[in-house]
C-alpha positions, 0 to 999 in steps of 0.5 A: 523485481523493479530494481532487477528489471532496471538493471537488466532492461533499463529504467523505463522497462524496469519501472513498467515491469514492477508496476505491471507485476503489482497491478497483475497481482492486485487483479489476481487478489481481486479475482480470488476475493471477488469472484472465487469468494476466498477470504481476503485475509487468506488471499492477501497473506498467501500473496504476500509470501508468493511475491516475496519469494518471486522477488528473491528469485528475481534478485537471487537474494542479493543487494542491488546497488549497481545502477548506471550513472544515468539511472542513479541520477534519475532515481535520485532526482525523483526520490530526493529532490526537495522544493522549499525543503519539502520532499518532492515525493510528498507532492506526488502523494498529494496528487494521488490523494486527490485522485483517490479522494475524488474517485471514492467521494465523487463517482458512482464507483466510490458509492458502490465501494462504500455500499459494498463495504457497509452491507454487501448483501444489500448492495447486491440486491440493489443491482451492484456487482459486488464481485466486480467492485472488489476486483476493481478495488484490489486492482487500484491497490495493486497500481498504487503499490507499484507506484509507491514501490518506485518512489520507495526505490528512488529514495534508497541507495540500495535494495533487496528482495525483502525491502519493505517486507513489513511495511504492509503491517504499518500501512494496516495499522495506520489505516485502522488507526485512521478510522477504517474498520475491518467490518467495512463501510467506514473510513476513507482516503482522508482518514487513512492519511490522518492515520499515516501521519499519526503513526509517522509522528509517533515512530519518529518521536520514538526514534528521537527518544532512542527507542530501538527498532524491535521495540517500535515494532511492538508499539505498532502491534499494540497500537493496531490491536488497540485500534481494532478493539476500540473499533469493535466496541464502537460498532457494538455500541 
């Protein structure tokens, strides 16, 4: 959607359109989970297919690579510029990591998030609007998805409506491997980064060993199941 918006309306409008749509869908997810009380798995899985369908409608299912010279230069500057052989996007990621870390560890909202995740009923009885907390979490998630989509687009020579369609499963695996549980109340931004680094090193190692794409997906699936089983066992103990 962002790429098509850039083609049709220019770089600034296209980027704002993509981030705006991601934020809107994050809000919708948060409202359905926090206010309507629908199971998060059902909401997010349904929204995954809805967004994929919308992206295919916007792009017509075709590959997009006809950016103008100026658009391409700006995207490549943001996505491919290195500083001392370190990708510039890494510094952007570190910046947002610091913001999210401070938000979750040093603010009232952060404490409310952990309390809601650890024991929603106790959080509600203590006066926390747990529905609002969930809505804010999904809203922040939507904003992060929009920004990440722009950085992802900036590193690609071309894209299509299904670009990054399976990255959500790798993100889920990295988060769980890092120590965040499905039961809530445990984990955090730091653990998610550690899980991401571990999964990245693992997948890159498999690539160097000549392991095929489909086999790597199997590894991610096995890793996710293993992490969930170990997390559940630890919780019971």
